[in-house]
N, C-alpha and C positions, 0 to 999 in steps of 0.2 A: 504493500500500500504506500502510495506517495504521501510523505508526511509534511513536505514543505508546500507553501503557497507560491504559485508562479504568477507574478503580477507584471503585466507589460509596463515598461517605463513611462508610457504616455497615459496610463490609467490614473485617475485621481480617486484616492481612497481616504476619506476623512478620518481623523484620529478617533472619532466617536464610534466607528464601525468595529464590531466584534466579529471575528472570523475564526473558524476551526482550522483544519489542516487539509492538505491535498486539493485545494481549490486552484482553478486557473481563471485569471481575469484578463480579458483581451484588451487590445489597444483602444484608447479614447473612451473607455468606460468611466462613468462617474458614479461613485457610491458615497452618499453623504447622509447625515442625520443619524437617527437611532436605528441603525440597520444591524441585524444579526444574521450571520451566514454560517451554516453547518459545515460539513465535510464533503470533499470530493465533488464539488459543483464545478461545472464548466460554464462560465459567464463570458459570452463572446464580446466582440468589439461593439463600441458605441451604445452600450446599454446604460440606462439611467435609472438609479434607485435613489429615492429621497424620502424624507420624513421618517416614518416608522414602518420598517419592513422586517419580517422574520422569515428566513428561508431555511428549509431543512437540508437534507444531504442527497447527493447523487442526482442532482437536477441538471438539466441542460437548458440554457437560456441563450437564444440566438440574437443576432445583431438588431439594433434599433428598437428593442423592447423598452418600455417605460413602466416602472412600478412605483406606486406610492404617492403620486401627485394628488393634490386635493380633488375631491369629488366635484364633478360638474353639476351646478345647480341653477344655471341660467340666470334669470332676473333676480332670483333669491340671493345670489352671491355665492361663489365657490367658497368652501370652508373645510376645515379639518376638525375632527373630534379630538379633544385634548389627549385622551389616552387610547385612541383608536390606532389600528395598525393593519397592514396587509400580511397575511400568512400564506406561504407556499409550503406544501408538504414535501415528501421525499419522492425521488424517482419520477419527477414530472418534467415534461418537455414543453417549452414555450418558444414558439417559432417567431419569425421576423415581424416587426411592426405591431406587436400586441401591446395594448394599453390596459393596465390594471390600476384602478383608482382607489384611493384611501376611503374609508367609511365616513359617512356623514350622519346617518340615523342610528347606527349601532356602534359597537366598538371594533367590528371586524369585517374585513373583506377577505374571503378565504378560497384558496384552491387546494384540493386534496392531494392524496398520494396517487402515483401512477396515472396521472392525467396527461392528455396530449392536447395542447392548445395551439391550433394551427395559425398561420399567418393572418395578420390584420383583424384578429378578433378584438372585441371591445368588451371589457368587464367594468361596468360602472360601479359607483360607490355601493358598498354593503352587499355585493354579490357573494353568493356562497355556492361552491361547486364541490360535489362529493368525489369519492375516490373512483379510480378506473373510468373516468369520463372523458370523452373526446369532443372537442369543439372544432368542427371543420372550418376551413378558411372563411373569414368574413362573418362569423357568427357575432351577433350583437345582443348583449344582455343588459337591460336597463336597470336602474337603481333598485336595490333590494330584491332582484330576481334571485331565485334559488333553483339549482339544478342538482338532482340527486346523484347517487352513485350508479355506475354502469350505464350512463346515458350517452347516446350518440346524437349530437346536434348537427344537422345537415348544413352544407355550404350556404352561406348567406341567410340563414334563418335568424329570426329576431324574436326576443321575448320581452313582453311589456313589463313595465315596472311593477314590482310587488307580486309578480306571477311566479308560481312554483311548478317545476317539471319533476314529476315523481321518478323514483328509482327505476332504472331499466327501460326508460322510455326511449323512443327513436323519433326524432323530429326531422321531417323531410326538407330537402333543399328549398330555400327561399320561403319557408313556411312563416306565417305570422301568428305567433302564440299570444293570444290575448285573454285566455282563460287557463286555469290550473289543469295540468295534464296528469291524470292518474298514473300510478306505476305500471310499467310494462306495456304501455300503449304505443302503437305506431301511429303517428299523426302526420298530416301533410295538408297543404293548401293555404289560401288566404281568404278568410281566417282559417286556421288549422282545424281539421276535423279528424275523427278517429277512423283508421283503416283496419286495425286489428291488433293482434297480440304479438309482442316482440319476443319470440321464442329464442332468438340468437342471444339476447341479453340474459335470458334465463339460463341458457347453456353456459355462457361465460361465467355466471355467478356460481355454477356448479350444481344446479338442480338436476335430478334424475329425469330421464326422458319420459318415463311413465307418468311422473307427477306433472311435468310440463304439458303433456297431452291432456291430462284432466283439467288443468287450468285453462288451456286453450279452448277446450270444448265448452267450458262454463264462462268464458271471458265476458261475453256481452251481458249475460245475466249478472255477473259480479259487478260490472260497472253500473248496472241499473238497480243494484241492491236487491236482486231477486234470486240469489244463490247462497246456499249455506255450506259450500265447499270448505273443508278444513285443510288449509295449506298456508304456508308462510306468505306466498304471493297474494293469495286471497285475503289474508288478514291485513297485509300491507295496503291493499286497495281499499278495504273497509275503513281502516284507520285514516288513510289519506282523505277519503271521501267525507268522513265525519268531521275532520278538522279543516276542510276546504269547501264547505257547503256553498259559500258564495263564490260565484264565478268559476264553478267546476265544469270542465268540458265533459259532456256525455253525448255529444252529437256524433253520429256515424255517417260515413260516406256510403 
């Protein structure tokens, strides 16, 4: 394991930055403020981190990514929460020109472990992203949007502010998400509507094929609250539906 940090001489690292070991920092990168970086991260050229950012270990951050700038609030005025910060987990890849903003309404903007954030994605203030989730190029998440674990967001898709996308969902290319998406739904369209059950995410999560088939057979009834199937996915859907009664998507194509 590489124990020293390799920092390009043109990079600017403020004295306030705390860093573990084995990190690589590329040319013209600027890291300032109350930033904490774990071990064995590769932070490429021309990356900017500022204010309060906590990054785990074994992440790869590509050129021209910005993390930690104050949340965009338009005419209300951009601002920072005094003790708020951006948290990036472990083993996550963040590609070129991604923007991740600091929180405004809560204490945390968060990206989980083993995520893949493709180029030109926008993560507004207070966004939360679960583990093993992929945001395809150009995905836009408005303020306080939440995306669960094992989600796949299609290229150019957009999620309205304060809207939640449940675990295991798949959102189609250029979809407009203006209502909460229950777990393991495949959705597409403008506005997004439900196409079916995302069995690929269920397989990725490690569920057995026979159980997945039972959930798939009962999926429509589960979303409509008309099934008593006892399975973890079924229970997730019930819990999500109960806690997101307002603006819950149950429209089918």
